[in-house]
N, C-alpha and C positions, 0 to 999 in steps of 0.2 A: 504494500500500500504506500502510495507516495505521500510524503509529509506535506503538510500545508505550508505555504510560504511564511506564515507567522511563526510556526514552530521552528522551521529551518533557520529563520533569522535569529530567533531566540537562542538556539543551540550555538550558532556561530558567534554570537556576542558573548556567551558564557565561557568560551574557550574550549580546549580539547577535553575529551572524556577523562574523568578521574581527577580533574582539578576543581578546587572549590571556587565559588564565585568570589571575586574581590570584595572586601568590605566597602560599603557605601559611606563615603565621608561627606557629612553635611557641610554645605557652604556656610561660612560664618555670616550671620545676619548683620546687616549694617545698622539696624535699629535695636539690636539685642542689648547692647550696653546702655544706651540712653533709656530704654524701657526698664531695664533692671534698676538703674539709678532712680528713676521715677517711682518705681514700686517701693524701693527702700525708703525714700523720703516720705511717701504716703503712709507707709507702715509706721515709721518713726513718729510722724505727726499724730497718727491715730493713737499710738501708745502714750505719747506725751499728753495728749488731750484727756485720755481716760484717767491716767494717774493723777494729773494736776486737778482734774475735775473732782476726783475723790477727796483730795485734800482741801479744795475750796468748799465743798459741801460740809466737810468736817469743821472748817473754820467758821462758816456762816451759821453753824448751830448756836454759837455764842456771839450774837451780833453786837452786844454792848462791849464785850471784851475786844472784838475785832475793831470796832470804832475807836476805842481808846488806844489800841496799839497802832492803828493807822495814823491817828493824830499825833501820837508820840513819835512815829517815824518821820512824819512831815516836819515836826518841830525840831527834832534833833538835827536833821540834815539842813534845816534852814539856818541853824547857827553858823554853818560854814559861810553862808552868804552874809550873815551879820558882820563877820570879820571884814569883808569887802566894804560894807557900808561904813564901818568905823574907820577904815583906812581912808576912804574918800571924804570923810569928815575932816581930815587933816591935810589932804593933798587934792589938787585939781585934776591930776591925771596920773596914769601908771604906765610907764613905757611909751608915753605918747598917746595912750588910749583914754577916752573919756569913760565916765561911769557907765553910761548906756552901752558902750562897746564892750566893756569888761563884763557887764551883766549879760550881754548877748553871748559871749564866749561861755560864761558860766551856765547859762540856760541850755545851750545846745549840748555841751558836754554832759551836764547833769541829767538831761532827759535821755540821751542815748545810753549813758551808763546805767540809769535807773531801769530802762527796759531790759538791758542785758542782765542786770542783777536780778530782776524779777523772774526772768525766764531761765537763766542758767546759774543763778547764785548757789544752788544746792551742790554744784560741783566742788565747792570748797571742802566738802566732807570726804573727798576721794581718798586722801591720805589715811584717814581713820578707817575707812571701809577696807582698804587694802591691808592695813595693819591687823585689824581684828577678824578679817575673813568674811565680813558681812556682804562683800561684793558677790560672794558665791550665790547668794539668794537671787540676785538679778540674772546671773548667768544661767540659772536653771530654768528660767522662764522663757518661753518661745516668743520673745519680743526684743527689739533693739535695745542693747544695754545702755547706750548713751541717753536715749530718750527716757528710760526708766530712772537712771541716776539723776538726770537733770530735773525731772518732775517730782522726784521723791521729796516729801516734806515741803511741798510748794508753799511758800510764805506769801500770802496775799497782802500782808502788811507792807511789803516792799513797794506797793503802789504809792505809798507816801513819798518815797524818793522821786518817783516819776512825776507825781503831782507837784512837788516842790520845784523840780527843774522846769516844768511847763509854766508854773506861776512866774518864775523869774524871767523865763523867755518871753512870755507875753508882756511883762512889765518892760523889758528891754525894747521890744518891738514898738511899744507905745512911745517910748522916749527917743528912739533912734531918729536921726535926721538923715535918711538914706533915700536916694533916688531909685525907687523900686522899678524893676523891669520884669517882663514875663519870665525871663531866664532866672533871675534872682528869686522870684517867688517859687518857681518850680524846684530850684536848687535846695530850698530850705527843708521840705519834707524828705527829699532824697538824702540830704545830709544826716538827718536824724535817724532814718532807717539804716543807712549804710554804717553810721557810727555805732549803732546798737549791734549790728552784725559783726563788725570788727572787734568790738569789746567781747562779744560772745565767743568768737573764734579764739581770742587770746585766753579766755577762761577755759576753753576746751584744751588748748595746748598746755596751759598750766596744770589742769587736772591730769593730763597724760604724763607729765613729768612726775607726778606723785606715784605712779606705778613703781618707779625706781627710788624716789626720794620721798618717803611718806611724811617726813617732817618738814618739808620745804614749802608749806602752804603760805607762809609769810613772804617768801621770796616771790612766788607767783602773784601775791596780792600787791607787790610793789609795782607790777605792770598794769594792774586793773584799778584798784583804789588809788594807788599812787599816780597812775596815768590820768585818771579822772581829775585829780587835784591839779596836776600839771597843766592840763588843757583848759582849766578855768581862768588862766592868766595869759596875758599877751606873750607871744613868742619873743618879742623884743627884749624882755627882761632876762632871758636865759642866754647862756653861752651858745655860740653858733654850732659847736660840736654836738651839744645836746639836741639842738633843733634838727641838725642833719641826722642824728641817730633815730629820732622819732619820725623821720620821713623815709629813710632808706633801710633801716634795720628793723625796728619794731614800729610799723607804720601807724602809730597813734595820731600823727598829725592829720591824717585823712579823716579822723572822726569829726573834727570841727575847725582846726586851725586854718587849713588851706581853703576850704570852701567859705569859711566865715570871713577871711580876709578879702575874698572876691566880693562877697555881699556888702562888706563895709567900704569897699572901694580903696583898699589899702594894698600896697605891693606885697608880693610873696617874699619870704625870707631870702637873704642873699644866696645865690647859687641854686635856688629852687625854681624850676620853670613855672610860669603862671598857669599853663594849661592843666597842671596837676590838680587844680581846684575842682575839676570835673571828673577826676579819676577815682573818687571814693567808691562808687559801685563796683568798678573793676577790681580795686584793691580788696574790697570786702569779699568778692568771689574767690580771689586767690587765697585770702586768709582762710576761707572755709575749706578749700581743697587741702591746704597745708594742715589745718586742724584735724580734718578727717584722716589724713595719713598718720598724723601723730597719735591720734586716738587708737587707730587699728594697730599700730606698732606697739603701743603700750599694752593694749588688751592681749595681744599675742604673747607678750612677755610675762603676763601675770601667772603666778603660781599660787594655788590655793593654800591656805594655812592648814587645811585638813580639819577644821573645826566643824 
């Protein structure tokens, strides 16, 4: 019986008798990696929202206590700005900046840091979790570890810091004598969001370091809380080497210094291109990539305490 053309063609393609068919190698999908990254981000956000929501519901059970702690947080952080008020009671300017301009720097830095502290502030406990082995609990759950750790013990009282920063920022905007353009108006919210992302990335990198140096939380705080304090004052009062360091090494200057100088109509620090005032979103993206790499590296090096 003659073979059908389809069978003959199939036999010819499969090779000589007695040989196995070659394995089929799937072509790599062009959209596989972006889709995988999207799923990871979506799963992380879902986990973060669920854990943070649990702590928020717990906090709101005692509304009076929450209101008191929120007001306390607002008041304590406002004392930082009182120092600036007292300073300008004795001088007319600081590094060539007026009170309204310094208040603008304070408000933008404080708001961005407040958002980062609200969302990622729990990462400060990483050293203790690694030391006592409590991180093992998060590793056993089928959910992104970073989202779990960042949302654990979510402190809604930290909204006080955000509210205080926004209060000073609105005050500064009322006092400022700036020729507003559409670009400057659009740059302001972009600066706040990008600054919060940069601070959050620095917090993640700092938490990653704690996998190896469990007692180095104060060192990492120097770049977060210390960086927030640094950015509240004009760059003109600091040494040029320090200014270059927060531009090209730890890019905290992109949180508010560079975009704020553009909004205020002031030149960028010496040696810094003026177009970097618009680079905050790109710098925030790069910081997120580096923070993700640092976190994965630290997590792979973790060894349980066996507890």
